[in-house]
C-alpha positions as CSV (number, residue, x, y, z in Angstrom):
1,X,160.0,101.0,-6.0
2,X,157.8,100.3,-9.1
3,X,154.9,102.8,-9.3
4,X,152.7,103.6,-12.3
5,X,155.1,101.8,-14.7
6,X,158.2,103.6,-13.4
7,X,161.0,102.7,-11.1
8,X,161.2,105.4,-8.4
9,X,162.7,106.2,-5.0
10,X,160.5,106.6,-2.0
11,X,159.3,110.1,-1.1
12,X,161.8,110.5,1.7
13,X,164.8,108.8,-0.1
14,X,165.5,106.5,2.9
15,X,166.7,102.9,2.2
16,X,166.7,99.6,4.0
17,X,169.5,97.0,3.9
18,X,168.8,93.5,2.7
19,X,171.1,90.9,4.3
20,X,172.3,87.7,2.7
21,X,171.6,85.0,5.3
22,X,174.5,82.9,4.0
23,X,177.3,85.6,4.2
24,X,175.7,87.8,6.8
25,X,176.5,90.8,4.6
26,X,174.3,93.5,3.1
27,X,173.9,92.6,-0.5
28,X,171.1,94.9,-1.7
29,X,169.3,98.0,-0.6
30,X,165.6,98.8,-1.1
31,X,163.5,101.9,-0.6
32,X,162.1,102.5,2.9
33,X,158.5,103.3,1.8
34,X,156.0,105.6,3.5
35,X,152.2,106.1,3.6
36,X,152.8,108.7,0.9
37,X,154.4,106.1,-1.4
38,X,151.4,103.8,-0.8
39,X,149.0,106.6,-1.8
40,X,151.0,107.1,-5.0
41,X,150.9,103.5,-5.9
42,X,147.2,102.9,-5.0
43,X,146.1,106.0,-6.8
44,X,148.0,104.8,-9.9
45,X,146.4,101.4,-9.6
46,X,142.9,103.0,-9.2
47,X,143.6,105.3,-12.2
48,X,144.6,102.3,-14.3
49,X,141.5,100.4,-13.3
50,X,139.1,103.2,-14.1
51,X,140.6,104.8,-17.2
52,X,143.2,104.3,-19.9
53,X,144.2,101.0,-21.6
54,X,143.3,98.4,-19.0
55,X,139.5,98.8,-18.8
56,X,139.4,98.4,-22.6
57,X,141.3,95.0,-22.5
58,X,139.1,92.1,-23.3
59,X,139.4,89.0,-21.1
60,X,141.3,87.4,-24.0
61,X,143.7,90.3,-24.2
62,X,144.4,90.1,-20.4
63,X,145.1,86.4,-21.0
64,X,147.5,87.1,-23.8
65,X,149.4,89.6,-21.6
66,X,149.7,87.1,-18.7
67,X,151.0,84.4,-21.1
68,X,153.7,86.9,-22.3
69,X,154.7,87.5,-18.7
70,X,154.8,83.7,-18.1
71,X,157.2,83.4,-21.1
72,X,159.4,86.0,-19.6
73,X,159.4,84.4,-16.2
74,X,160.4,81.1,-17.8
75,X,163.2,82.9,-19.8
76,X,164.6,84.6,-16.7
77,X,164.0,81.8,-14.2
78,X,167.7,81.3,-13.4
79,X,168.2,85.0,-12.6
80,X,165.0,85.2,-10.4
81,X,166.2,82.1,-8.6
82,X,169.6,83.7,-8.0
83,X,168.1,86.9,-6.6
84,X,165.7,85.0,-4.4
85,X,168.5,82.8,-3.1
86,X,170.6,85.8,-2.2
87,X,167.6,87.3,-0.3
88,X,166.3,84.3,1.7
89,X,169.0,81.7,1.5
90,X,166.9,78.8,0.1
91,X,168.4,75.9,-1.8
92,X,169.1,76.9,-5.4
93,X,167.9,73.4,-6.4
94,X,164.4,74.1,-5.0
95,X,164.3,77.7,-6.1
96,X,165.2,76.9,-9.7
97,X,162.3,74.4,-9.8
98,X,160.0,77.0,-8.2
99,X,160.9,79.7,-10.6
100,X,160.3,77.5,-13.6
101,X,157.0,76.3,-12.3
102,X,156.0,79.9,-11.4
103,X,155.5,80.6,-15.1
104,X,152.5,78.2,-14.9
105,X,150.6,80.7,-12.7
106,X,150.6,83.2,-15.5
107,X,149.9,80.5,-18.1
108,X,147.0,79.0,-16.2
109,X,145.3,82.2,-15.3
110,X,146.1,83.6,-18.7
111,X,144.1,80.7,-20.1
112,X,141.3,81.1,-17.5
113,X,140.8,84.9,-18.0
114,X,138.2,84.5,-20.8
115,X,136.5,81.4,-19.3
116,X,134.8,82.8,-16.2
117,X,131.3,82.3,-17.6
118,X,128.1,83.6,-16.0
119,X,124.8,81.8,-16.2
120,X,121.3,82.3,-17.5
121,X,119.0,81.8,-14.5
122,X,115.7,79.9,-15.0
123,X,113.9,82.0,-12.4
124,X,110.4,81.6,-11.1
125,X,109.4,85.0,-12.4
126,X,107.7,85.6,-15.8
127,X,108.3,88.6,-18.0
128,X,112.0,89.0,-17.1
129,X,115.3,87.6,-18.4
130,X,118.0,87.1,-15.6
131,X,121.7,86.4,-16.1
132,X,124.8,86.6,-14.1
133,X,128.3,87.9,-14.9
134,X,131.7,88.1,-13.2
135,X,133.4,91.5,-12.8
136,X,136.7,92.6,-11.2
137,X,136.8,94.2,-7.8
138,X,139.2,97.1,-8.4
139,X,142.6,97.6,-6.6
140,X,144.0,94.5,-4.9
141,X,146.7,94.7,-2.2
142,X,149.1,91.7,-2.1
143,X,151.2,91.4,1.1
144,X,153.8,88.6,1.0
145,X,156.3,86.9,3.4
146,X,160.0,86.2,3.2
147,X,160.0,82.4,2.8
148,X,158.8,82.1,-0.8
149,X,158.4,85.7,-2.0
150,X,157.9,85.3,-5.8
151,X,155.7,82.1,-5.9
152,X,153.4,83.4,-3.2
153,X,153.2,86.8,-4.9
154,X,152.5,85.3,-8.3
155,X,149.8,83.1,-6.7
156,X,148.0,86.4,-6.0
157,X,149.1,88.6,-8.9
158,X,148.2,86.3,-11.8
159,X,144.5,85.6,-10.9
160,X,143.9,89.2,-9.8
161,X,145.1,90.6,-13.1
162,X,143.4,87.8,-15.1
163,X,140.1,88.9,-13.5
164,X,140.7,92.5,-14.6
165,X,141.9,94.1,-11.3
166,X,145.0,96.1,-10.7
167,X,147.6,95.3,-8.1
168,X,149.8,96.9,-5.5
169,X,152.3,94.5,-3.8
170,X,154.1,94.9,-0.6
171,X,156.9,92.3,-0.2
172,X,158.6,91.5,3.1
173,X,161.3,94.1,4.0
174,X,163.7,91.1,4.3
175,X,163.1,89.9,0.7
176,X,162.0,92.6,-1.7
177,X,164.6,92.4,-4.4
178,X,163.1,89.5,-6.4
179,X,159.7,91.2,-6.7
180,X,161.3,94.3,-8.1
181,X,163.1,92.1,-10.6
182,X,159.6,90.6,-11.6
183,X,158.4,94.2,-12.2
184,X,161.0,94.6,-14.9
185,X,159.4,91.6,-16.7
186,X,156.0,93.5,-16.7
187,X,157.8,96.3,-18.4
188,X,159.2,93.9,-21.0
189,X,155.8,92.3,-21.6
190,X,154.2,95.7,-22.4
191,X,151.9,95.8,-19.4
192,X,149.7,99.0,-19.2
193,X,151.1,101.4,-16.6
194,X,149.7,101.2,-13.2
195,X,148.2,97.7,-13.3
196,X,151.1,96.3,-11.3
197,X,152.9,98.3,-8.6
198,X,155.5,97.4,-5.9
199,X,156.0,99.4,-2.7
200,X,158.7,98.3,-0.4
201,X,159.1,99.0,3.3
202,X,158.0,98.0,6.8
203,X,154.7,96.3,7.6
204,X,153.8,98.8,10.3
205,X,154.2,101.7,7.8
206,X,153.6,100.5,4.3
207,X,151.4,97.5,5.1
208,X,149.1,99.4,7.4
209,X,148.7,102.3,4.9
210,X,147.9,99.8,2.1
211,X,145.3,97.9,4.2
212,X,143.6,101.2,5.2
213,X,143.5,102.9,1.8
214,X,139.9,103.6,0.7
215,X,140.7,102.5,-3.0
216,X,141.8,99.0,-1.9
217,X,139.0,96.5,-2.4
218,X,140.7,93.2,-1.4
219,X,143.7,92.3,0.7
220,X,145.5,89.1,-0.1
221,X,148.0,88.2,2.6
222,X,150.3,85.3,3.4
223,X,152.0,85.4,6.8
224,X,151.5,84.7,10.5
225,X,148.2,84.4,12.4
226,X,148.8,87.4,14.6
227,X,149.4,89.7,11.6
228,X,146.5,88.0,9.8
229,X,144.1,88.7,12.7
230,X,145.1,92.4,12.7
231,X,144.6,92.7,9.0
232,X,141.2,90.9,9.2
233,X,140.0,93.2,11.9
234,X,141.0,96.4,10.1
235,X,139.6,95.1,6.8
236,X,136.3,94.2,8.5
237,X,135.9,97.7,9.8
238,X,136.3,99.1,6.3
239,X,134.2,96.3,4.7
240,X,137.1,95.1,2.6
241,X,137.4,91.5,1.4
242,X,140.3,89.4,2.5
243,X,142.2,86.3,1.5
244,X,144.4,85.1,4.3
245,X,146.9,82.2,4.4
246,X,148.2,82.1,8.0
247,X,150.3,79.0,8.3
248,X,149.8,75.8,10.2
249,X,151.0,73.1,12.6
250,X,150.3,70.3,10.2
251,X,150.1,66.6,11.3
252,X,152.0,64.0,9.3
253,X,150.5,60.7,10.3
254,X,152.3,57.4,9.9
255,X,150.2,54.2,10.4
256,X,151.8,50.8,11.2
257,X,150.8,49.5,7.7
258,X,152.7,52.2,5.9
259,X,155.7,51.7,3.7
260,X,158.1,52.9,6.3
261,X,161.0,53.8,3.9
262,X,158.6,56.0,1.9
263,X,157.1,57.5,5.0
264,X,160.5,58.4,6.4
265,X,161.2,60.3,3.1
266,X,157.8,62.0,3.5
267,X,158.5,63.0,7.1
268,X,161.8,64.6,6.0
269,X,160.2,66.4,3.1
270,X,157.5,67.6,5.4
271,X,159.7,69.4,7.9
272,X,163.4,69.6,6.8
273,X,162.9,70.7,3.2
274,X,163.3,74.5,3.1
275,X,164.7,74.2,6.6
276,X,161.1,74.0,7.9
277,X,160.3,77.5,6.6
278,X,157.1,76.6,4.8
279,X,153.5,77.1,5.9
280,X,152.6,73.5,5.2
281,X,155.5,72.1,7.3
282,X,154.6,68.7,8.7
283,X,156.0,69.8,12.1
284,X,153.9,67.3,14.1
285,X,154.9,63.7,13.2
286,X,152.3,61.3,14.5
287,X,153.6,57.7,14.6
288,X,151.6,54.7,15.7
289,X,152.9,53.0,18.9
290,X,153.8,49.7,17.3
291,X,156.3,51.2,14.8
292,X,157.4,54.3,16.8
293,X,160.9,53.2,17.8
294,X,161.8,51.6,14.5
295,X,160.6,54.6,12.6
296,X,162.5,57.1,14.7
297,X,165.7,55.1,14.3
298,X,165.3,55.1,10.5
299,X,164.6,58.8,10.6
300,X,167.6,59.7,12.7
301,X,169.9,57.7,10.4
302,X,169.0,59.7,7.4
303,X,168.5,63.2,8.9
304,X,171.7,62.9,11.0
305,X,173.7,62.7,7.8
306,X,172.1,65.6,6.0
307,X,174.6,67.8,4.2
308,X,175.0,71.5,5.2
309,X,176.5,73.9,2.7
310,X,176.1,77.0,0.6
311,X,172.5,77.0,-0.9
312,X,173.9,77.7,-4.3
313,X,175.7,74.3,-4.3
314,X,173.2,71.7,-5.7
315,X,174.6,69.1,-3.3
316,X,173.5,71.1,-0.3
317,X,170.5,69.6,1.6
318,X,170.2,72.0,4.6
319,X,170.1,75.7,3.9
320,X,170.2,78.6,6.4
321,X,167.4,80.2,8.3
322,X,166.3,83.2,6.2
323,X,166.5,86.0,8.8
324,X,168.3,86.6,12.1
325,X,165.1,87.3,14.0
326,X,163.7,83.9,12.8
327,X,166.9,82.1,13.9
328,X,166.4,83.6,17.4
329,X,162.8,82.4,17.4
330,X,163.8,78.8,16.5
331,X,166.4,78.8,19.3
332,X,163.8,80.0,21.8
333,X,161.3,77.3,20.8
334,X,164.0,74.6,21.4
335,X,164.5,76.0,25.0
336,X,160.7,76.0,25.5
337,X,160.4,72.4,24.4
338,X,163.1,71.2,26.7
339,X,161.6,73.1,29.6
340,X,158.2,71.5,28.9
341,X,159.6,68.0,29.0
342,X,160.1,67.0,25.4
343,X,163.2,64.8,24.8
344,X,165.8,66.1,22.3
345,X,167.2,63.2,20.2
346,X,168.9,65.3,17.4
347,X,170.2,68.8,16.8
348,X,168.9,71.6,18.9
349,X,171.5,74.3,18.3
350,X,172.9,76.5,15.5
351,X,175.2,74.8,13.0
352,X,178.7,75.8,12.0
353,X,179.3,75.6,8.3
354,X,183.0,76.2,7.4
355,X,182.3,77.5,3.9
356,X,179.6,79.9,5.3
357,X,181.0,81.0,8.6
358,X,178.5,83.8,9.1
359,X,175.5,81.8,7.8
360,X,172.3,81.5,9.8
361,X,172.3,77.7,10.0
362,X,170.4,75.6,12.5
363,X,170.7,71.9,12.9
364,X,167.7,69.6,12.0
365,X,166.1,69.1,15.3
366,X,163.9,66.2,16.5
367,X,162.0,65.9,19.8
368,X,160.3,62.7,21.0
369,X,158.0,62.1,24.0
370,X,156.1,65.2,22.9
371,X,152.6,65.7,24.3
372,X,150.2,67.5,21.9
373,X,149.4,70.0,24.6
374,X,153.1,71.3,24.7
375,X,153.8,74.6,23.0
376,X,156.2,72.9,20.6
377,X,153.3,70.9,19.3
378,X,150.7,73.8,19.3
379,X,152.7,76.8,18.0
380,X,154.2,77.3,14.6
381,X,158.0,77.4,14.9
382,X,158.8,77.9,11.2
383,X,162.1,76.2,11.4
384,X,163.7,72.7,11.1
385,X,162.2,71.5,14.4
386,X,160.1,68.2,14.4
387,X,157.9,67.0,17.2
388,X,157.2,63.3,17.3
389,X,153.9,62.2,19.0
390,X,152.8,58.7,19.6
391,X,149.2,57.5,18.9
392,X,147.3,54.2,19.5
393,X,144.8,53.8,16.7
394,X,142.9,55.7,14.1
395,X,140.5,57.5,16.5
396,X,143.5,58.6,18.6
397,X,145.3,59.9,15.5
398,X,142.3,62.0,14.5
399,X,141.9,63.3,18.0
400,X,145.5,64.5,18.1
401,X,145.6,65.8,14.6
402,X,142.5,67.9,15.0
403,X,143.4,69.2,18.5
404,X,145.1,72.3,17.2
405,X,144.0,75.9,16.3
406,X,145.3,75.4,12.7
407,X,144.1,73.4,9.7
408,X,146.2,74.1,6.7
409,X,147.5,70.6,5.7
410,X,148.0,67.0,6.8
411,X,149.8,63.9,5.6
412,X,148.5,60.3,5.8
413,X,150.8,57.3,5.4
414,X,149.0,54.0,5.0
415,X,148.6,51.1,2.4
416,X,144.9,50.8,3.2
417,X,142.7,52.6,0.7
418,X,139.8,52.4,3.2
419,X,141.9,54.2,5.9
420,X,143.2,56.7,3.4
421,X,139.7,57.9,2.4
422,X,138.4,57.7,6.0
423,X,141.3,59.8,7.4
424,X,141.1,62.3,4.5
425,X,137.5,62.9,5.5
426,X,138.1,63.1,9.2
427,X,141.2,65.3,9.4
428,X,140.3,69.0,9.5
429,X,142.7,70.5,7.0
430,X,142.4,72.3,3.7
431,X,144.9,70.0,1.9
432,X,145.4,66.3,2.7
433,X,148.2,64.3,1.2
434,X,148.1,60.5,1.2
435,X,151.5,58.7,0.8
436,X,153.1,62.0,-0.4
437,X,153.8,65.4,1.1
438,X,154.1,69.0,-0.3
439,X,152.6,68.2,-3.7
440,X,151.0,71.4,-5.0
441,X,149.6,72.7,-8.3
442,X,148.3,76.0,-9.6
443,X,145.2,74.0,-10.8
444,X,144.2,72.9,-7.2
445,X,142.7,75.2,-4.6
446,X,144.9,75.9,-1.5
447,X,144.0,77.3,1.8
448,X,143.2,76.4,5.4
449,X,140.6,75.6,8.0
450,X,140.3,77.4,11.4
451,X,143.2,79.8,12.2
452,X,145.0,78.8,9.0
453,X,143.1,81.4,7.1
454,X,140.2,82.6,5.0
455,X,139.5,82.0,1.3
456,X,141.4,79.9,-1.3
457,X,144.3,80.5,-3.7
458,X,145.0,78.6,-6.9
459,X,142.5,76.8,-9.2
460,X,139.2,78.3,-10.4
461,X,138.4,79.0,-6.7
462,X,141.4,81.3,-6.5
463,X,140.2,83.3,-9.5
464,X,136.7,83.8,-8.0
465,X,138.3,85.4,-4.9
466,X,139.2,88.4,-7.1
467,X,135.8,88.8,-8.8
468,X,132.2,90.0,-8.0
469,X,129.2,88.2,-9.3
470,X,126.5,90.5,-10.7
471,X,122.9,89.5,-11.3
472,X,121.1,91.4,-14.2
473,X,117.4,91.5,-14.7
474,X,115.9,92.6,-18.1
475,X,112.2,93.0,-18.6
476,X,110.6,91.2,-21.6
477,X,107.2,92.8,-21.0
478,X,105.8,95.8,-22.8
479,X,103.6,96.9,-19.9
480,X,104.8,96.9,-16.2
481,X,102.2,95.5,-13.9
482,X,101.0,97.1,-10.6
483,X,104.1,99.1,-9.6
484,X,103.0,99.1,-5.9
485,X,103.4,95.3,-5.7
486,X,106.8,93.6,-5.6
487,X,107.1,91.2,-8.5
């Protein structure tokens, strides 16, 4: 683990195996952390926040540190991509792009660190001067999932540190290696000890202890809605702040006036990129009646020929499922869909890949004749499984799109600018893409409506999640009036 600027074993010396989803073999071992390890890390973070170098850093100095870290991330992007690929099996082509872009989180928030200005308030009170200022919260706990460990962690780490907080990260027990590699870059950048810590282990042990620790002021979590609900309930009892990104069941809506070739590419990007293991997956494809059959035919032609292979091969298009439990979950949802009456037109079972005989591959899977009330349409599968749902007109599309407990993202495919604006207004989702899918930027806020979460990450809004606003009142009078009367 990485605690107080040092790499250290857990207090009990136990280890957990990390399995490569391509080879099926153990490729790394990580410490099996305990509540005692969490206490060490949180106390180090609290100590760093309250004393020593870090409190003396000006906002500009924090920004300079983050930019140094960004430079190191860019320099070591290929290595970070390799480690992440071994841990979760994603395509090296996508990971290489993600790791290079990840440096921008540190550059952006490094630049924003000294620009969070307060205000002078023109109050309705005479004899006082009132202004506001932003201040850090304290110790921030970051809990991240296995599908995009480093980008999702950096999305939290960079703004938290830019704001002046200190951080303790708990990565998924399935994918901890890359975050420990990132910790080495904090060392190289000369980060003060204790401002960034990594404790590895199981959620029920390490995660729970981290959430409950009295020094932790905010919890930033990306994961499933059930875990998110538990975290929110525990945090509420302790009056802790939360940022929760809890996934979705996003509608990707294709109208009859869309450019069908582009929309087919958007549908593929929405669900089969990353083997569907992304929180914004467009797993509900809503297609207008008049083009339904032609669109499905185009889609099947392309997806049916998708190339399986080792994710380190840049020609590979379909990578494995990241963990064995997740593969079992995907298989179970296919059975549920068939039982509920959905019609399978492609895939539906694990795939055999000769060069990766032990790999956790699953075929791209497409269901038609899906009713929005079916479980396959209502519950997040987090795999390469697409549900195609017909709709009649704009009102029908809005009704189906919004008839869900989630609200993370949505796609709209149309050549009508009027319809594009109208649908963007009517669909209940935190991100709406028009004639594209999965575009993201550190500069733009990201988060969901309804069960998809609480709060926002990225952009200026993401920085404010890690800060308190303080109001200061200074008297400009030499004689305080009647002290028994509220001013």
